[in-house]
N, C-alpha and C positions, 0 to 999 in steps of 0.2 A: 428295397427302397424304404425310407423313413417317412412316416406320415405325421401330420399335425396332431392326430389323435393320441400320439405318444406323449403329448404334453399334458394330457388330462391329469397326470399325477403331479403337476407343477405345484411346488410348495412355496408359499409366500410368507414373508415376515417383514412388516414395516416397523422400523424403530425410529421414533421421533426424537430429535435433538434440537432443543430450542436455540435459535441463533438470532434472537430478537434484538439483543444489544450489540449493534454492529460496530460500536466503537470500543467494545470491551477488549482488554489485552489478550494476546494469544497465550494459551495455556501450555507451557512446556510439558506438564504432567497434570493429572487430575488433582483436584483439591484434596481428595482423600489420601493422597500420597504424602502430604506435608504434615509434620507433627511439630507442635510447639514444645519448648523445653518443659520438662516434668510431666507432660501429658502421656509420655510413653509408659508411665507407670500406672495410668488410670485404665479402668475397664473400658470406658467409652473414650477411646483415644482421640478420635476425630471430632466428636462433640466437644470434648475438653479443649481441643485446639481452636475450634470456632469461637467458643466462649472467651478464651483468652484473647483472641483477636478482637472480639467486640470490646472487651475492657481496655485493650491497648488503644483501640480507635478512639474511645471516649477520652482517655487520658491525653491523646494527641491533640484534641480540639482546644481552642483558646477562646477567651472572651471576644476577640475580634471576629472569630468565626460565627459566634452567636449573633453579633451585630449584623454581619453581612447577610446571614441567612434570614434573620428577622426582617430585614429591609426588602428581601426578595420574595417573600411569601406571606400570605395571611393565614396559612394553615397553622393549627396549634401543634399538630404532630407531623413530623417529617421522618425520613430515615436516611441514613448515610450508608453508602455501599463501598466497602473496601475490597479491592482486588490487589493482592500483594505478590509480586514475583521476586525471587531471590536467585543469586548465582550460586556456584558450588562452594563459595566461602560463607554463605549465609547473608551476604550483603544485598540490600534492596536494589533492584534494577528499575530505575525510574521510568524508562521507556515502556515497560510492560506492566507497570503498576498504576493504580488510579484510586482516588477517593472522591466520590461524588455525592452531593446532597440531592435528595429526591422528594418531590411532593407525592408522586406516584411512580410506578415502574417506568412509564413512558414519558414522564415529565421530570427531567433533571433540572435543578436550579443552576443558573449561570454564576455559580460561586466557586471560586478556587480556595482550597485551604491556605491559611496564612503561613503555615509552617511547611518548608520543603519536605517532600515525601522521603528524601534520603535520611531525614532526621527521625523518621518513625521508629519507635523503640519496641522491638519484639525479638525474642531469642528463640531460635529453632532448636529442636532436639538434634543431637550429633548426627543421626542418620539423615536428617533433612538438610543439614549444613553441607553435606558432601555431594549434593546433586542440585541441579537447577530445580527449584521448587515453586509451587504456586498455591496460594490459599486465599479463600474469599469468604466474606460474611457480610451481613448487613445488621444495623442496629437502629431501632426506632428511638427517636428523641422527642421529648416534649419541650417546646420553647417557652421558657419563663422570661417574658419580656421585661417584667417589672424588676427582676433581679439580674437580668442579663446573663442567664445560665441555661445550659441544656440539662434536662433531667433524663437520664438513661432509662429506657423502658425495656429491661432485659426479658421480662416475661410477657411482653405485649403480644397478643395473638390477633393479627389483622384478618379482615374478611378474606383476603387472598394473599398468600405468601409470595413476595416478589421473586421474579425469575424462576418460577416453578413450572413454566410452560404456558402455552397459549390458552386463553380463556375459551376461544373457539378454534378448534382444529381445522385443518384443510377439509373442504367439502368437495368431493369429486362429483362430476355431473351425474345426476340420478340418485344422489344420496342426500338430497335436501330435506327429506322427511326425518332423517336421523336427528335426535334431540340432544344426545350426549356425545362427547369426544370419543368414548369407547365405541358407540354405535357408528360414528362417522369413520373411524379407523377400520372397523370390521367391514363396513360397506365398501370403503375404498379398496381394501385388500381384495375383495371379491371382484370388483370391477376391473382392477388392474390385472388380476389373474386372467380374467377372460380376455382382456385387451392383448396381453402378451401372448396368450395361447393362439390368438387369431393372427397376430402380426409377426411373430418370430419366424425367421426363415429356417425351418428344420432341415432343409436340403443341405445345409452346411455340414451336417453330421456325416453324410455320405461322402461329401467332397473332402472332408478332413480325416476320414477314416477313423472316426471316434467310436468308442464303445463303452457301455456301462453308465455309471452315474456321473452327470456333468453338473458342476457347480459354477455359477457365475454370480459375482457380487457387484452391484451397481450402487453408487453413492451419488445423490443429486440434491438440489435444493428446489423448493417451491418458493418462488420469489413473491414480492408484494403484488405482482400482477397475476399470480396464479399459474405461472409457466414453470416447467421443469428446466432448470439451468445448471451450469457448472457440473455436467454429468461426467462421472468417471466410472470405469469398470475394471474388474479383474477376473480373468477366465483362463482356462488351460491353453487357449490359443488366441492370438491377436484378432483373428476373424470373428470369433465369438464375442470378444470385447467390443469390436466395432458394431456388430449386429445388436448387442444389448443397448448400446448408446443410441443407435438409430431408432430402435423401438421406443425407448423412454423419451427421446426427443419428440416423438409423435403423440405423446400423451395429450389429451385435450386440455384446454385451459380450465383451471379449477378456481374455486373461491378460496382465496388465501387465508391462512391462519390470522387471527387477530388478538391483540391485547388492548384492552380499554378502547375498543373501536378502531384501533390503528392496525393496518395490515403489516405483517412482519414476515421475514424470511424464516423458514424452517428447513432443516435438513433431514433427509430420509436415507436409510440403508435398505436396499432391496436385494435379498438373496434370491436367485432363480435356480431351482434344482429340477433336473429332469433326467429321465433314463433313456438311453439309446440302445436298442437291441442290435446285435451284430447281424449283418446280412449274410455272413458266411455260413454255409451249411456244414454241420458236423459230419465227419466221416463215420460210417458204420464199421464196427469191429467185424 
């Protein structure tokens, strides 16, 4: 018979993926997979591509954009966030692309660019033209209202880099004394490890006649209310997948992650690894 104490070797790894910008376009591939023309010859390929995207974004803006933005904010410095998706011919896919002006990460201005996104000018390297690609970057701009121009701040270093993750990570019950995100994640991992060890039905091992190292991967979100939602799992057997989902669904309500005081969704990947010893006795020679 398999006992719960066999789960004492449970290994946990929580990987956070920010999903704060709910209206961001879906990414066919990661931004690091997209290369702008001529950057393939540079040592820092992807940094070169992001810089070229920044400069192309600035060139895309018009005096009408300056007027519209200046009317919508009293801020002296704002930033524009460009998310650009292309098809396998290197053409921009409007439905998966966006250009938004922001006062802060969580406060986008209700201003649309005056030029259609399809007219955005940037040429990808040949390798990126042959696949659906995605590249994103942001550029800080100073509003010169007197001359009706944007001044690009390519070297501007903000107090906090936009879209770099939550300022306050998810806080699991009992982890309120943790003062940093690193401490919160460590505490959360320990608490969830204990929770799964106590609630996972290990009798499934005997029922399914499993043996050896078992790996289960669970992906879920902690929503703005602090609940685990949209739970999916992958395991060697459907019964194990169902059991992992059942256990994660029972996680207690948490304090959600926050950016600028606003609760946001975050996604977690939870690998569950445990060992099952065979109940079959070896024959003596």
